[in-house]
PQR file of N, CA, C, O and H, with PARSE charges and radii, in Angstrom:
ATOM      1  N   UNK A   1     -29.743 -13.533 -13.516 -0.4000 1.5000
ATOM      2  CA  UNK A   1     -28.475 -12.835 -13.424 -0.0000 2.0000
ATOM      3  C   UNK A   1     -27.334 -13.833 -13.595  0.5500 1.7000
ATOM      4  O   UNK A   1     -27.411 -14.963 -13.112 -0.5500 1.4000
ATOM      5  N   UNK A   2     -26.299 -13.420 -14.270 -0.4000 1.5000
ATOM      6  CA  UNK A   2     -25.179 -14.313 -14.531 -0.0000 2.0000
ATOM      7  C   UNK A   2     -23.900 -13.738 -13.933  0.5500 1.7000
ATOM      8  O   UNK A   2     -23.587 -12.563 -14.131 -0.5500 1.4000
ATOM      9  H   UNK A   2     -26.236 -12.502 -14.663  0.4000 1.0000
ATOM     10  N   UNK A   3     -23.165 -14.568 -13.205 -0.4000 1.5000
ATOM     11  CA  UNK A   3     -21.899 -14.146 -12.615 -0.0000 2.0000
ATOM     12  C   UNK A   3     -20.785 -15.016 -13.178  0.5500 1.7000
ATOM     13  O   UNK A   3     -20.894 -16.242 -13.202 -0.5500 1.4000
ATOM     14  H   UNK A   3     -23.419 -15.522 -13.044  0.4000 1.0000
ATOM     15  N   UNK A   4     -19.732 -14.383 -13.622 -0.4000 1.5000
ATOM     16  CA  UNK A   4     -18.594 -15.120 -14.154 -0.0000 2.0000
ATOM     17  C   UNK A   4     -17.712 -15.589 -13.004  0.5500 1.7000
ATOM     18  O   UNK A   4     -17.302 -14.794 -12.158 -0.5500 1.4000
ATOM     19  H   UNK A   4     -19.644 -13.387 -13.602  0.4000 1.0000
ATOM     20  N   UNK A   5     -17.425 -16.887 -12.983 -0.4000 1.5000
ATOM     21  CA  UNK A   5     -16.554 -17.434 -11.942 -0.0000 2.0000
ATOM     22  C   UNK A   5     -15.206 -17.853 -12.518  0.5500 1.7000
ATOM     23  O   UNK A   5     -14.427 -18.548 -11.866 -0.5500 1.4000
ATOM     24  H   UNK A   5     -17.758 -17.532 -13.670  0.4000 1.0000
ATOM     25  N   UNK A   6     -14.948 -17.425 -13.737 -0.4000 1.5000
ATOM     26  CA  UNK A   6     -13.695 -17.776 -14.391 -0.0000 2.0000
ATOM     27  C   UNK A   6     -12.530 -17.020 -13.771  0.5500 1.7000
ATOM     28  O   UNK A   6     -12.726 -16.146 -12.927 -0.5500 1.4000
ATOM     29  H   UNK A   6     -15.581 -16.860 -14.267  0.4000 1.0000
ATOM     30  N   UNK A   7     -11.321 -17.359 -14.189 -0.4000 1.5000
ATOM     31  CA  UNK A   7     -10.143 -16.659 -13.642 -0.0000 2.0000
ATOM     32  C   UNK A   7     -10.184 -15.176 -13.991  0.5500 1.7000
ATOM     33  O   UNK A   7     -10.528 -14.788 -15.108 -0.5500 1.4000
ATOM     34  H   UNK A   7     -11.161 -18.070 -14.875  0.4000 1.0000
ATOM     35  N   UNK A   8      -9.827 -14.368 -13.013 -0.4000 1.5000
ATOM     36  CA  UNK A   8      -9.797 -12.920 -13.248 -0.0000 2.0000
ATOM     37  C   UNK A   8      -8.474 -12.545 -13.892  0.5500 1.7000
ATOM     38  O   UNK A   8      -7.434 -13.139 -13.611 -0.5500 1.4000
ATOM     39  H   UNK A   8      -9.548 -14.684 -12.106  0.4000 1.0000
ATOM     40  N   UNK A   9      -8.534 -11.554 -14.755 -0.4000 1.5000
ATOM     41  CA  UNK A   9      -7.325 -11.066 -15.408 -0.0000 2.0000
ATOM     42  C   UNK A   9      -6.482 -10.330 -14.373  0.5500 1.7000
ATOM     43  O   UNK A   9      -7.009  -9.472 -13.666 -0.5500 1.4000
ATOM     44  H   UNK A   9      -9.379 -11.071 -14.984  0.4000 1.0000
ATOM     45  N   UNK A  10      -5.187 -10.638 -14.260 -0.4000 1.5000
ATOM     46  CA  UNK A  10      -4.359  -9.955 -13.261 -0.0000 2.0000
ATOM     47  C   UNK A  10      -4.234  -8.460 -13.573  0.5500 1.7000
ATOM     48  O   UNK A  10      -4.141  -8.061 -14.734 -0.5500 1.4000
ATOM     49  H   UNK A  10      -4.759 -11.336 -14.834  0.4000 1.0000
ATOM     50  N   UNK A  11      -4.235  -7.657 -12.530 -0.4000 1.5000
ATOM     51  CA  UNK A  11      -4.081  -6.219 -12.701 -0.0000 2.0000
ATOM     52  C   UNK A  11      -2.615  -5.899 -12.950  0.5500 1.7000
ATOM     53  O   UNK A  11      -1.737  -6.504 -12.335 -0.5500 1.4000
ATOM     54  H   UNK A  11      -4.310  -7.981 -11.588  0.4000 1.0000
ATOM     55  N   UNK A  12      -2.338  -4.948 -13.852 -0.4000 1.5000
ATOM     56  CA  UNK A  12      -0.938  -4.575 -14.081 -0.0000 2.0000
ATOM     57  C   UNK A  12      -0.356  -3.910 -12.831  0.5500 1.7000
ATOM     58  O   UNK A  12      -1.019  -3.105 -12.176 -0.5500 1.4000
ATOM     59  H   UNK A  12      -3.052  -4.456 -14.352  0.4000 1.0000
ATOM     60  N   UNK A  13       0.896  -4.261 -12.512 -0.4000 1.5000
ATOM     61  CA  UNK A  13       1.552  -3.674 -11.351 -0.0000 2.0000
ATOM     62  C   UNK A  13       2.496  -2.566 -11.797  0.5500 1.7000
ATOM     63  O   UNK A  13       3.141  -2.653 -12.842 -0.5500 1.4000
ATOM     64  H   UNK A  13       1.435  -4.914 -13.044  0.4000 1.0000
ATOM     65  N   UNK A  14       2.559  -1.516 -10.973 -0.4000 1.5000
ATOM     66  CA  UNK A  14       3.422  -0.380 -11.268 -0.0000 2.0000
ATOM     67  C   UNK A  14       4.231  -0.024 -10.029  0.5500 1.7000
ATOM     68  O   UNK A  14       3.822  -0.330  -8.909 -0.5500 1.4000
ATOM     69  H   UNK A  14       2.034  -1.445 -10.124  0.4000 1.0000
ATOM     70  N   UNK A  15       5.376   0.621 -10.225 -0.4000 1.5000
ATOM     71  CA  UNK A  15       6.163   1.104  -9.093 -0.0000 2.0000
ATOM     72  C   UNK A  15       5.364   2.184  -8.385  0.5500 1.7000
ATOM     73  O   UNK A  15       4.930   3.152  -9.008 -0.5500 1.4000
ATOM     74  H   UNK A  15       5.709   0.870 -11.134  0.4000 1.0000
ATOM     75  N   UNK A  16       5.171   2.017  -7.079 -0.4000 1.5000
ATOM     76  CA  UNK A  16       4.331   2.912  -6.304 -0.0000 2.0000
ATOM     77  C   UNK A  16       5.069   3.356  -5.048  0.5500 1.7000
ATOM     78  O   UNK A  16       5.608   2.523  -4.319 -0.5500 1.4000
ATOM     79  H   UNK A  16       5.524   1.230  -6.573  0.4000 1.0000
ATOM     80  N   UNK A  17       5.097   4.667  -4.788 -0.4000 1.5000
ATOM     81  CA  UNK A  17       5.720   5.168  -3.562 -0.0000 2.0000
ATOM     82  C   UNK A  17       4.791   4.866  -2.390  0.5500 1.7000
ATOM     83  O   UNK A  17       3.593   5.143  -2.444 -0.5500 1.4000
ATOM     84  H   UNK A  17       4.659   5.343  -5.380  0.4000 1.0000
ATOM     85  N   UNK A  18       5.363   4.294  -1.329 -0.4000 1.5000
ATOM     86  CA  UNK A  18       4.587   3.966  -0.143 -0.0000 2.0000
ATOM     87  C   UNK A  18       5.334   4.429   1.105  0.5500 1.7000
ATOM     88  O   UNK A  18       6.540   4.672   1.072 -0.5500 1.4000
ATOM     89  H   UNK A  18       6.336   4.069  -1.285  0.4000 1.0000
ATOM     90  N   UNK A  19       4.595   4.546   2.197 -0.4000 1.5000
ATOM     91  CA  UNK A  19       5.167   4.732   3.522 -0.0000 2.0000
ATOM     92  C   UNK A  19       5.135   3.367   4.201  0.5500 1.7000
ATOM     93  O   UNK A  19       4.092   2.714   4.216 -0.5500 1.4000
ATOM     94  H   UNK A  19       3.615   4.349   2.224  0.4000 1.0000
ATOM     95  N   UNK A  20       6.254   2.927   4.761 -0.4000 1.5000
ATOM     96  CA  UNK A  20       6.352   1.627   5.399 -0.0000 2.0000
ATOM     97  C   UNK A  20       6.753   1.808   6.861  0.5500 1.7000
ATOM     98  O   UNK A  20       7.639   2.604   7.170 -0.5500 1.4000
ATOM     99  H   UNK A  20       7.102   3.458   4.748  0.4000 1.0000
ATOM    100  N   UNK A  21       6.096   1.064   7.765 -0.4000 1.5000
ATOM    101  CA  UNK A  21       6.380   1.178   9.194 -0.0000 2.0000
ATOM    102  C   UNK A  21       7.814   0.733   9.482  0.5500 1.7000
ATOM    103  O   UNK A  21       8.291  -0.241   8.899 -0.5500 1.4000
ATOM    104  H   UNK A  21       5.375   0.418   7.514  0.4000 1.0000
ATOM    105  N   UNK A  22       8.499   1.443  10.379 -0.4000 1.5000
ATOM    106  CA  UNK A  22       9.880   1.103  10.719 -0.0000 2.0000
ATOM    107  C   UNK A  22       9.973   0.079  11.843  0.5500 1.7000
ATOM    108  O   UNK A  22      11.061  -0.424  12.121 -0.5500 1.4000
ATOM    109  H   UNK A  22       8.111   2.233  10.852  0.4000 1.0000
ATOM    110  N   UNK A  23       8.856  -0.243  12.496 -0.4000 1.5000
ATOM    111  CA  UNK A  23       8.864  -1.226  13.585 -0.0000 2.0000
ATOM    112  C   UNK A  23       8.995  -2.637  13.025  0.5500 1.7000
ATOM    113  O   UNK A  23       8.277  -3.008  12.097 -0.5500 1.4000
ATOM    114  H   UNK A  23       7.971   0.166  12.270  0.4000 1.0000
ATOM    115  N   UNK A  24       9.916  -3.430  13.592 -0.4000 1.5000
ATOM    116  CA  UNK A  24      10.104  -4.809  13.119 -0.0000 2.0000
ATOM    117  C   UNK A  24       8.901  -5.684  13.430  0.5500 1.7000
ATOM    118  O   UNK A  24       8.703  -6.707  12.776 -0.5500 1.4000
ATOM    119  H   UNK A  24      10.499  -3.129  14.346  0.4000 1.0000
ATOM    120  N   UNK A  25       8.089  -5.303  14.419 -0.4000 1.5000
ATOM    121  CA  UNK A  25       6.939  -6.105  14.828 -0.0000 2.0000
ATOM    122  C   UNK A  25       5.669  -5.758  14.052  0.5500 1.7000
ATOM    123  O   UNK A  25       4.630  -6.383  14.263 -0.5500 1.4000
ATOM    124  H   UNK A  25       8.249  -4.472  14.950  0.4000 1.0000
ATOM    125  N   UNK A  26       5.739  -4.777  13.161 -0.4000 1.5000
ATOM    126  CA  UNK A  26       4.545  -4.304  12.463 -0.0000 2.0000
ATOM    127  C   UNK A  26       4.757  -4.389  10.954  0.5500 1.7000
ATOM    128  O   UNK A  26       5.849  -4.108  10.459 -0.5500 1.4000
ATOM    129  H   UNK A  26       6.583  -4.269  12.989  0.4000 1.0000
ATOM    130  N   UNK A  27       3.727  -4.771  10.235 -0.4000 1.5000
ATOM    131  CA  UNK A  27       3.795  -4.862   8.774 -0.0000 2.0000
ATOM    132  C   UNK A  27       3.039  -3.715   8.106  0.5500 1.7000
ATOM    133  O   UNK A  27       2.738  -3.789   6.914 -0.5500 1.4000
ATOM    134  H   UNK A  27       2.840  -4.999  10.637  0.4000 1.0000
ATOM    135  N   UNK A  28       2.727  -2.647   8.863 -0.4000 1.5000
ATOM    136  CA  UNK A  28       1.914  -1.549   8.342 -0.0000 2.0000
ATOM    137  C   UNK A  28       2.585  -0.794   7.202  0.5500 1.7000
ATOM    138  O   UNK A  28       3.796  -0.575   7.207 -0.5500 1.4000
ATOM    139  H   UNK A  28       2.971  -2.587   9.831  0.4000 1.0000
ATOM    140  N   UNK A  29       1.773  -0.403   6.228 -0.4000 1.5000
ATOM    141  CA  UNK A  29       2.243   0.435   5.122 -0.0000 2.0000
ATOM    142  C   UNK A  29       1.031   1.087   4.483  0.5500 1.7000
ATOM    143  O   UNK A  29      -0.097   0.628   4.660 -0.5500 1.4000
ATOM    144  H   UNK A  29       0.789  -0.581   6.224  0.4000 1.0000
ATOM    145  N   UNK A  30       1.268   2.161   3.740 -0.4000 1.5000
ATOM    146  CA  UNK A  30       0.187   2.824   3.008 -0.0000 2.0000
ATOM    147  C   UNK A  30       0.756   3.498   1.771  0.5500 1.7000
ATOM    148  O   UNK A  30       1.922   3.890   1.738 -0.5500 1.4000
ATOM    149  H   UNK A  30       2.185   2.534   3.596  0.4000 1.0000
ATOM    150  N   UNK A  31      -0.080   3.625   0.766 -0.4000 1.5000
ATOM    151  CA  UNK A  31       0.344   4.344  -0.440 -0.0000 2.0000
ATOM    152  C   UNK A  31       0.598   5.809  -0.072  0.5500 1.7000
ATOM    153  O   UNK A  31      -0.148   6.403   0.707 -0.5500 1.4000
ATOM    154  H   UNK A  31      -1.028   3.307   0.792  0.4000 1.0000
ATOM    155  N   UNK A  32       1.654   6.374  -0.640 -0.4000 1.5000
ATOM    156  CA  UNK A  32       1.994   7.769  -0.357 -0.0000 2.0000
ATOM    157  C   UNK A  32       0.822   8.690  -0.695  0.5500 1.7000
ATOM    158  O   UNK A  32       0.573   9.666   0.013 -0.5500 1.4000
ATOM    159  H   UNK A  32       2.260   5.891  -1.273  0.4000 1.0000
ATOM    160  N   UNK A  33       0.111   8.384  -1.764 -0.4000 1.5000
ATOM    161  CA  UNK A  33      -0.993   9.243  -2.194 -0.0000 2.0000
ATOM    162  C   UNK A  33      -2.173   9.209  -1.223  0.5500 1.7000
ATOM    163  O   UNK A  33      -3.068  10.047  -1.329 -0.5500 1.4000
ATOM    164  H   UNK A  33       0.313   7.591  -2.339  0.4000 1.0000
ATOM    165  N   UNK A  34      -2.199   8.261  -0.278 -0.4000 1.5000
ATOM    166  CA  UNK A  34      -3.289   8.175   0.703 -0.0000 2.0000
ATOM    167  C   UNK A  34      -2.931   8.853   2.018  0.5500 1.7000
ATOM    168  O   UNK A  34      -3.738   8.866   2.947 -0.5500 1.4000
ATOM    169  H   UNK A  34      -1.471   7.580  -0.192  0.4000 1.0000
ATOM    170  N   UNK A  35      -1.732   9.413   2.105 -0.4000 1.5000
ATOM    171  CA  UNK A  35      -1.293  10.063   3.336 -0.0000 2.0000
ATOM    172  C   UNK A  35      -1.446  11.578   3.219  0.5500 1.7000
ATOM    173  O   UNK A  35      -1.092  12.175   2.202 -0.5500 1.4000
ATOM    174  H   UNK A  35      -1.077   9.402   1.350  0.4000 1.0000
ATOM    175  N   UNK A  36      -1.978  12.182   4.273 -0.4000 1.5000
ATOM    176  CA  UNK A  36      -2.132  13.635   4.281 -0.0000 2.0000
ATOM    177  C   UNK A  36      -0.990  14.312   5.032  0.5500 1.7000
ATOM    178  O   UNK A  36      -0.828  15.529   4.941 -0.5500 1.4000
ATOM    179  H   UNK A  36      -2.266  11.696   5.098  0.4000 1.0000
ATOM    180  N   UNK A  37      -0.198  13.541   5.772 -0.4000 1.5000
ATOM    181  CA  UNK A  37       0.900  14.101   6.569 -0.0000 2.0000
ATOM    182  C   UNK A  37       2.211  14.042   5.799  0.5500 1.7000
ATOM    183  O   UNK A  37       2.437  13.145   4.986 -0.5500 1.4000
ATOM    184  H   UNK A  37      -0.329  12.552   5.846  0.4000 1.0000
ATOM    185  N   UNK A  38       3.070  15.021   6.074 -0.4000 1.5000
ATOM    186  CA  UNK A  38       4.375  15.034   5.413 -0.0000 2.0000
ATOM    187  C   UNK A  38       5.220  13.855   5.875  0.5500 1.7000
ATOM    188  O   UNK A  38       5.935  13.254   5.073 -0.5500 1.4000
ATOM    189  H   UNK A  38       2.886  15.749   6.734  0.4000 1.0000
ATOM    190  N   UNK A  39       5.147  13.516   7.171 -0.4000 1.5000
ATOM    191  CA  UNK A  39       5.819  12.344   7.725 -0.0000 2.0000
ATOM    192  C   UNK A  39       4.817  11.617   8.615  0.5500 1.7000
ATOM    193  O   UNK A  39       4.771  11.866   9.820 -0.5500 1.4000
ATOM    194  H   UNK A  39       4.567  14.005   7.823  0.4000 1.0000
ATOM    195  N   UNK A  40       4.017  10.723   8.043 -0.4000 1.5000
ATOM    196  CA  UNK A  40       2.952  10.075   8.819 -0.0000 2.0000
ATOM    197  C   UNK A  40       3.461   9.093   9.858  0.5500 1.7000
ATOM    198  O   UNK A  40       4.575   8.580   9.751 -0.5500 1.4000
ATOM    199  H   UNK A  40       4.054  10.521   7.064  0.4000 1.0000
ATOM    200  N   UNK A  41       2.637   8.838  10.864 -0.4000 1.5000
ATOM    201  CA  UNK A  41       2.886   7.782  11.849 -0.0000 2.0000
ATOM    202  C   UNK A  41       2.094   6.562  11.389  0.5500 1.7000
ATOM    203  O   UNK A  41       1.074   6.698  10.714 -0.5500 1.4000
ATOM    204  H   UNK A  41       1.733   9.255  10.951  0.4000 1.0000
ATOM    205  N   UNK A  42       2.556   5.391  11.748 -0.4000 1.5000
ATOM    206  CA  UNK A  42       1.878   4.158  11.360 -0.0000 2.0000
ATOM    207  C   UNK A  42       0.476   4.134  11.962  0.5500 1.7000
ATOM    208  O   UNK A  42       0.323   4.323  13.169 -0.5500 1.4000
ATOM    209  H   UNK A  42       3.384   5.280  12.297  0.4000 1.0000
ATOM    210  N   UNK A  43      -0.553   3.906  11.140 -0.4000 1.5000
ATOM    211  CA  UNK A  43      -1.918   3.867  11.656 -0.0000 2.0000
ATOM    212  C   UNK A  43      -2.176   2.664  12.566  0.5500 1.7000
ATOM    213  O   UNK A  43      -3.152   2.659  13.316 -0.5500 1.4000
ATOM    214  H   UNK A  43      -0.429   3.753  10.159  0.4000 1.0000
ATOM    215  N   UNK A  44      -1.317   1.648  12.510 -0.4000 1.5000
ATOM    216  CA  UNK A  44      -1.511   0.446  13.325 -0.0000 2.0000
ATOM    217  C   UNK A  44      -0.811   0.522  14.676  0.5500 1.7000
ATOM    218  O   UNK A  44      -1.391   0.161  15.700 -0.5500 1.4000
ATOM    219  H   UNK A  44      -0.524   1.652  11.901  0.4000 1.0000
ATOM    220  N   UNK A  45       0.451   0.997  14.681 -0.4000 1.5000
ATOM    221  CA  UNK A  45       1.215   0.978  15.940 -0.0000 2.0000
ATOM    222  C   UNK A  45       1.775   2.335  16.340  0.5500 1.7000
ATOM    223  O   UNK A  45       2.406   2.460  17.390 -0.5500 1.4000
ATOM    224  H   UNK A  45       0.923   1.291  13.849  0.4000 1.0000
ATOM    225  N   UNK A  46       1.551   3.355  15.513 -0.4000 1.5000
ATOM    226  CA  UNK A  46       1.997   4.739  15.783 -0.0000 2.0000
ATOM    227  C   UNK A  46       3.509   4.931  15.717  0.5500 1.7000
ATOM    228  O   UNK A  46       4.011   5.959  16.172 -0.5500 1.4000
ATOM    229  H   UNK A  46       1.038   3.254  14.660  0.4000 1.0000
ATOM    230  N   UNK A  47       4.251   3.967  15.161 -0.4000 1.5000
ATOM    231  CA  UNK A  47       5.695   4.142  14.979 -0.0000 2.0000
ATOM    232  C   UNK A  47       5.942   5.066  13.792  0.5500 1.7000
ATOM    233  O   UNK A  47       5.025   5.385  13.035 -0.5500 1.4000
ATOM    234  H   UNK A  47       3.843   3.132  14.791  0.4000 1.0000
ATOM    235  N   UNK A  48       7.198   5.491  13.639 -0.4000 1.5000
ATOM    236  CA  UNK A  48       7.532   6.321  12.486 -0.0000 2.0000
ATOM    237  C   UNK A  48       7.528   5.452  11.226  0.5500 1.7000
ATOM    238  O   UNK A  48       7.617   4.226  11.294 -0.5500 1.4000
ATOM    239  H   UNK A  48       7.944   5.232  14.254  0.4000 1.0000
ATOM    240  N   UNK A  49       7.422   6.120  10.083 -0.4000 1.5000
ATOM    241  CA  UNK A  49       7.375   5.415   8.810 -0.0000 2.0000
ATOM    242  C   UNK A  49       8.449   5.970   7.893  0.5500 1.7000
ATOM    243  O   UNK A  49       8.881   7.112   8.051 -0.5500 1.4000
ATOM    244  H   UNK A  49       7.349   7.116  10.028  0.4000 1.0000
ATOM    245  N   UNK A  50       8.884   5.155   6.926 -0.4000 1.5000
ATOM    246  CA  UNK A  50       9.875   5.602   5.951 -0.0000 2.0000
ATOM    247  C   UNK A  50       9.360   5.317   4.556  0.5500 1.7000
ATOM    248  O   UNK A  50       8.555   4.408   4.353 -0.5500 1.4000
ATOM    249  H   UNK A  50       8.533   4.227   6.798  0.4000 1.0000
ATOM    250  N   UNK A  51       9.831   6.103   3.591 -0.4000 1.5000
ATOM    251  CA  UNK A  51       9.379   5.934   2.212 -0.0000 2.0000
ATOM    252  C   UNK A  51      10.125   4.792   1.545  0.5500 1.7000
ATOM    253  O   UNK A  51      11.312   4.573   1.787 -0.5500 1.4000
ATOM    254  H   UNK A  51      10.485   6.842   3.756  0.4000 1.0000
ATOM    255  N   UNK A  52       9.406   4.075   0.702 -0.4000 1.5000
ATOM    256  CA  UNK A  52      10.014   3.057  -0.147 -0.0000 2.0000
ATOM    257  C   UNK A  52       9.150   2.906  -1.381  0.5500 1.7000
ATOM    258  O   UNK A  52       8.078   3.503  -1.475 -0.5500 1.4000
ATOM    259  H   UNK A  52       8.442   4.254   0.505  0.4000 1.0000
ATOM    260  N   UNK A  53       9.616   2.106  -2.330 -0.4000 1.5000
ATOM    261  CA  UNK A  53       8.871   1.869  -3.568 -0.0000 2.0000
ATOM    262  C   UNK A  53       8.516   0.390  -3.630  0.5500 1.7000
ATOM    263  O   UNK A  53       9.372  -0.467  -3.407 -0.5500 1.4000
ATOM    264  H   UNK A  53      10.487   1.621  -2.254  0.4000 1.0000
ATOM    265  N   UNK A  54       7.260   0.090  -3.931 -0.4000 1.5000
ATOM    266  CA  UNK A  54       6.795  -1.296  -4.061 -0.0000 2.0000
ATOM    267  C   UNK A  54       6.085  -1.464  -5.395  0.5500 1.7000
ATOM    268  O   UNK A  54       5.569  -0.505  -5.968 -0.5500 1.4000
ATOM    269  H   UNK A  54       6.565   0.786  -4.111  0.4000 1.0000
ATOM    270  N   UNK A  55       6.069  -2.694  -5.876 -0.4000 1.5000
ATOM    271  CA  UNK A  55       5.277  -3.019  -7.072 -0.0000 2.0000
ATOM    272  C   UNK A  55       3.882  -3.389  -6.595  0.5500 1.7000
ATOM    273  O   UNK A  55       3.696  -4.410  -5.934 -0.5500 1.4000
ATOM    274  H   UNK A  55       6.487  -3.473  -5.411  0.4000 1.0000
ATOM    275  N   UNK A  56       2.891  -2.547  -6.935 -0.4000 1.5000
ATOM    276  CA  UNK A  56       1.520  -2.744  -6.497 -0.0000 2.0000
ATOM    277  C   UNK A  56       0.561  -2.665  -7.691  0.5500 1.7000
ATOM    278  O   UNK A  56       0.876  -2.049  -8.709 -0.5500 1.4000
ATOM    279  H   UNK A  56       3.042  -1.717  -7.472  0.4000 1.0000
ATOM    280  N   UNK A  57      -0.608  -3.294  -7.554 -0.4000 1.5000
ATOM    281  CA  UNK A  57      -1.601  -3.160  -8.630 -0.0000 2.0000
ATOM    282  C   UNK A  57      -1.941  -1.695  -8.863  0.5500 1.7000
ATOM    283  O   UNK A  57      -2.091  -0.921  -7.918 -0.5500 1.4000
ATOM    284  H   UNK A  57      -0.864  -3.794  -6.727  0.4000 1.0000
ATOM    285  N   UNK A  58      -2.060  -1.332 -10.118 -0.4000 1.5000
ATOM    286  CA  UNK A  58      -2.356   0.049 -10.491 -0.0000 2.0000
ATOM    287  C   UNK A  58      -3.793   0.398 -10.092  0.5500 1.7000
ATOM    288  O   UNK A  58      -4.721  -0.359 -10.376 -0.5500 1.4000
ATOM    289  H   UNK A  58      -1.938  -1.961 -10.886  0.4000 1.0000
ATOM    290  N   UNK A  59      -3.970   1.542  -9.437 -0.4000 1.5000
ATOM    291  CA  UNK A  59      -5.291   2.035  -9.101 -0.0000 2.0000
ATOM    292  C   UNK A  59      -5.704   3.050 -10.147  0.5500 1.7000
ATOM    293  O   UNK A  59      -4.902   3.882 -10.570 -0.5500 1.4000
ATOM    294  H   UNK A  59      -3.216   2.157  -9.207  0.4000 1.0000
ATOM    295  N   UNK A  60      -6.944   2.978 -10.559 -0.4000 1.5000
ATOM    296  CA  UNK A  60      -7.418   3.917 -11.593 -0.0000 2.0000
ATOM    297  C   UNK A  60      -8.385   4.894 -11.005  0.5500 1.7000
ATOM    298  O   UNK A  60      -8.893   5.763 -11.714 -0.5500 1.4000
ATOM    299  H   UNK A  60      -7.596   2.301 -10.216  0.4000 1.0000
TER
END
């Protein structure tokens, strides 16, 4: 079996809507498409979340 250890091609990044935790002590966030709630709570600290746009690798 052969495994390539060469550099991986970078994934293209696209503007992605995410939910971001509003707590200054928490870095929690999730892609909007992964949330089932209209206004989700942070899965890490249960604080409220707000929408923002981030450049993230494109998921196929």
